[in-house]
C-alpha positions, 0 to 999 in steps of 0.5 A: 503498481500492478496493471489495471484489469482489462475489459473483456475482449468482446467489450473492447472489440465492440468499443473499437468498432464503434470508435472507427465508425464514428471517426469515419462518419465524421470525416466523410469516409465510406465507413469501412472497417480498418484493420488494427494490424497483426496480433502477436502469437500467444505462447503457452507457458512451459512447466519446468521440472515437473518431477519435483514434488510440490512443496506443502509448506513455506521455507521461510517465515516472513509473517504474511498475516499481521493482526495484533491487538494493541494493548493499553490504547483505548478507542473512545466511541469505537472511533479510530479518529479519537485515538492519539497517533503519538500514543500508538507509537509510544505503545509500540516502543513500550512493547519492543523496547530493545528495538529502540535502545542504544543499538536500535532506533534510539533517536526515535525514542528520544524525539517522542518527547518533542511530540505535541510541542509547538514550533521547531521542537514539535517538528522534531517529533518522528510521528507523521501525519495520520491518514484516515480511510476505510480500508477494510470495507466496513464503512468506518475509517481506518488509520494509516500511520507512519513514523521515522525510525531514527537514526537512519532512513527508515520509515515505519508504516502501520495500519490500524482498525477497530474490531469488537471495541478493540484497536487492532494493528493489521499491517506492519512494515518498515523500509526506506520509503520514497512514497506511500499511496492509498488506493481502494482497499490497498496500501502501496509503498514505493522504495528505492532499489539498488539498481539504477532506474528501478524501484520496489513497489509493494502492495498490501490489500485487505483480506476479509478472510484473514482479517489483515492486510496481505502482501498481494504484490511485490514488484521491481519496476522502472521509474519515470514514465509509466508503461502502457496499461499500468494503472494510475493510483491516486495519492492520498491528499488532505481532502481524503484524509481529513478528520 
C-alpha cells in the first residue's frame, strides 16, 4: 500500500521540540535541545531525453475506466444490499458466455448450480462473501464482490454502485489474489509475484469525475515486515461489512 501522507515539516518540527522538552523535564534535564543528526542532502531529479516529443495518447488500451450498467438485475428500493450477489455473477456469465465455455472458466459456470444449497454442496459455490461499504462517498453502501474463476487460481473482484436507480459496475479485475482490503475510498488487491520475497499491490480509488474506480497505485513491494512510513490499512471484517 502507498506510504501515508506525512505531516507538514513545520508541524513535525514543533511536535519533535515538544517531545524533547517533555522528556527532558521528566528526567530532570536542563531542557537543552538535542540534535537529531544530519539530514540527507536532497537530490533533484534528472530529466532524461528532453528532445523526445511528449506522447499525447496511450500506446495500449488497458481499460482504465470501467463503468457499465448491469442489465437484467434490479435494485429494490435503490438498496444494493437487496441485490443477490449470485444473480450478479450469473448475469456476467450470461453477458460473456465464451469466457465460461469449455476453454474458459467452465468449472465456475458448473458450480453456480450449487449456490444456495446447504451443507457441502453449498460450499462449492464460487461466489464469495459480499462486503458492503460506502466507496463512492454518497452516503450509501456499495458492493464489493468476489468469485472464483475455475479451474485455476484466479479470483475475480468487482465493485458495484447504484446510479439513477440502476446497478452499475465500477471496477473489474481478476488475478491470482493473496489478499483484498478496503481502506477509505479504495480497494487494495495483493497478488503473488514471480520474484521471491515480493508481491504486487494494486489500489483502485473512486474518482468522482470519472464515476469509476481508477487504478491509482501499481507497486511491487517486499513482503513480510512493512517498511518505515508505510501505512497500515485495515482489513475488512464482519463488523464493517455486515448487512
